[in-house]
N, C-alpha and C positions, 0 to 999 in steps of 0.2 A: 768276672774272675774266671780264668780258664783252669779247669780242675783235671788232674790226672789221678787215676785210681789203679792200684796194683793189688791184685788178689780178689778174684771174683767167686769165692767159695760160698758156703751156706749163709754167712753173714755179709761178707764183702759184696757179693753179687746183689744182694737186696739193698744195701746202702747205696751202691753205685746206681742201681735202677731208680732209686728215689731222686738222685741228682738229675738223671735224664728226664724223669717225669716232671721235674720242676724247671726244666728248660736250661740247665747249665750246659755250657760248652765242655764236653767230656772226652777225655782221652783215656784208654784203658790198656792194661797189659796183664796177661795171665798165661800160664803154660798150657792150659786147657783151651785148645783152638775152637772147640764147640761153643764154649762160653764167650770167647771173644767174637766169634761170628754172630752170636745172638745179639751182642751189643752193637756190632757193626750194622746189623739190619735195623736196629732201633735208632741209629743216628750218631753213634759214638765213633770216634776215630780210634783205630787200633794201631799200635806201634810194636816194633820188634824187640826193643830192649828197654830196661828201666832208665838207662841214660837218655835215650831218645825221648822218652816220656817227660823226664825232668826238664829237658831243654825246651820243650814245647808248651809248658803250662806254668801257671803262677803258684798253684797249690798242689803238692804231691801227697797223696794219701796212700798209706800201705796198710793192708789188712791181711795178715799172713798167719800160718799155723803155728810157728814157733820162733823163738829168738834167733835160732841158728839160721833159719830161712830168711828172716828179716835182715840179718847181718850180710848174708850172701847177696841179697837183692840191693842192699845199700852200698856195699863196699867192693863188689867185684869190678873188673875192668870195664864192663859195660853197665855198671850199676848206677843208682840214683845220684850218688855223691859226685860222680864224674860229670854229671849234667847240671849240677847246681851252679847258681851265680847269685849275686846280690838281689835282695828283695823277694827271693823265692821262699816258700814255706813248706816244711815237711811236717805232716800230721800222721803220727803212728797210731792207728786204731786197733792194732792187734792187742790181745792179752799177753803181756810179755814181762820180762824182768826189768824192774825200774833201773837197775844199774846199767843194763844194756841200752835203755833209752837215753840215759845220761851220757854214756860213752859215745854212742853214735851221734847224739846231739852235739857233742863237742866237735866232731868231724863236720857236721852240717854247718855249724857256726864258722868254722875255719874256711868253709867254702863261700861264706858271705850270706848264707841263708839262715832262717829261723826255725828251730825245732819246737814241736808241741807233741804231747801224747794225749790221745783222745779215745780210750776204749769205750765200748758200748755195753749196756746191760738192759735186759728185759725180754730176751727171747727172739728167735728168728721171726716169729709171727708178727712181732711189733716192728722189727727191722723192715719187714716187707711193706708196711703201711706208713713208714716215716714217723712212728710213734714211740720209738725206742728212746732210752735215756743215754746221754753222752756225758762222760766225765772228761774234763780237759785240764791238763797241767802245762805250765809254761808261761811265757811273757803275756801279761794281761792285755796289752794293746794289740798284740797279734791275734789273741783270742777274739777280741772285739772285731777285728778286721775280717775274720772268717766266719763270724756269727751267722751271716745270711746262708752260708754253705751248710753249717751245722744245723741251722733251723729247718733246712730242707730234708735232713736225714733223721733228725730226732725231735721229740716233743719237749723233753725237759733237759736242759743243758746246764751243767754246773762247772764253774771254774774252781779247781781244787787247790791251786797254789803253784809252787815251783814245778819245773820239769821233773817228771817221774812220779809225782804225787798221785796222779790219776791212775797210773799203772799199779801202784800199791793198793789203792782203794778198790780197783777192779778185782785184784787177786783176793782181797778180803771178802768182797761180795760173792765171788764164785766159791770160795771156801764155805761160806755160810749156806749157799744154795746146795752144795754137795752134802754137807752134814744134814741139812733138812730133808734131802731126797732119801738118804738112808733111813732117817727117822720116820718118814712117811711110809716107806716100805714096811717097817716094823709095825707101825700103827695099823695099816691095812691088813697085815697078816694076823695080828691079834684079833681084829674085828672078824675076819673070815673064820678063824679057828674057834671063835666063841659063838659062831652061828649068826652073826649079824649080816643083814642085807648090805652089800657093799655100796649100793647107790645111796642108801640111807646114811651109812657111815660117812660117805663123801660129803653129803649135805650137812650133816651134823658138825663135822670138823670145819667146814667152810663158814659156818655161822658162830663158831666158838673161839675161845682164846687160843686154841691150837692152830688156827688158820694161818696160812702163809701164801706167798706168791707161788712157791713151788707146788704146794698142794693144789691150788686152784688151776694150775697149768699141767704139770707133769702127771699128777694123779689121773687126769682125764685120759691120757694116752696109755697109761698103765692099765686102767680099768677097761679100756678098749681092747688092749692086747697088741697094739701096733708098736708101742714103746717109742714111737717116732717123735722125738723132741728136737731133731736136727742138730744134735750135739752128741759126740761120741766118747767112748771110754778113754781113748788116748788123750783127748783134749782135757778131760777132767783130771787125769793123772798129771798132765803138764801143769795145769793151774794149781792143783793141790800141792805139787812138788815145789812150785814157786812160793806158795804160802809157807810151806814147811821150811824152806830155805831161809825165808825172812825171819822166822821164829828162831832158827838156829844162829843166824848172824847176829841177832839181837839178844841172845842168851835168855830166851823165854821158854820156860819148861812146860810147853803145851801138853795136854793129855788127850783131848779128842782128836786133834789133827793127825797124829801118827796112826791112831786106830782107824780113822776113816780112810786115810791114805792106803793102808793095808787092805781094807775092804775092797777098795776100787782096784787095787793090784790083783786081788783074787778074782774080781769080776772080769777084768781084762783077760786073765788067764783062762777063765771058763768060757767066755763068749766072744773073745777077740777084740783087738784094739779099735775096730771100726763099728762095733756094736753100739747101738744107741745107749747113752749113759743111763737112761731110766731103766735099762735092763738090769741094773744093779739089784733091784728088788727081786729078780728072778732067782737069786741065790737062796732067798728064803722060800720062794714058791717051790723050788726043787727040793730043798731040805725038808719041807713040810708036806710035800706031795699035794699041793693045792694050786688053784688057778685064781688069780686076782682079777676076775672078769665081772663086768656088770653091763647091762644094756643101756643104750642111750648116750654113750660117750664117743667123741669123734676120734678118727684115726690120726688126724693131724689138727693142730691148733690153728685157728684163724683169729685175727684181731678185728673185733666188731666196732671198735671206736673209729669215728670218722677221722680221716687225716686232717691235721690242722698245722699251721705254721708253728714251729717250735719256739720256745722262749727260754731265756736265762733265768735260773732260779737262785 
């Protein structure tokens, strides 16, 4: 299967690199010419437009920063839809609005192709090693058809149901991660202000009922001081807003979601939209005049699990 990949950012670039590493015939497109040159040097074919990419591959993957950018890439005059034909597949791997996936999916079907949504979860460090999780919504037989491709990018792969279902679940998981990040910052601040050694606090939380994926990962780069989680404030606000919109559309009177959304809006105002999202804890550091630092923690996360072929769960 010939695969095309549009969007070589923090996550997309690592997913696309996994496909190259696993010997897939890969065509790429990105506005960043340095990124595309890097892939060209590794054996990928680089094209000039999304339309050209779609014309030359069997599976088109998009992994883009926002629903608006995805719509432009798909629907413009030189966009993906103009290059579609029967038996081609579009896989949307961005974290996006499920209604947009369904809307664009209808256009994809009208062109004779099949749409799927397949967002990922687990962090950039796991995307780099092919050990990330992938959620996939859409036609089951098409999901099965591209499973070898998915298995080269992710370790655990789950078919979630109809088109758009994966995007809803991804927004839910990102919401939970964002809430957890804010609570981790509060926990570490209380530990610091009460005189606890922060390395000891980290280990205690890790082996306790309060442990979480966010604590095991993001707490490390917070305690290091780099905050480098390869995910930015503006992306959290996009994801949190999508979750908040879902709750409003379904008349759910959420309480935590609006509060955490406002916390991240304040974080973006203080530190900028491209600040690492884990810098949200700096609001408390600044307010309390403390530094949440401890020795022995890495500036960046690495995945120590060996790469292995993914499987459906």
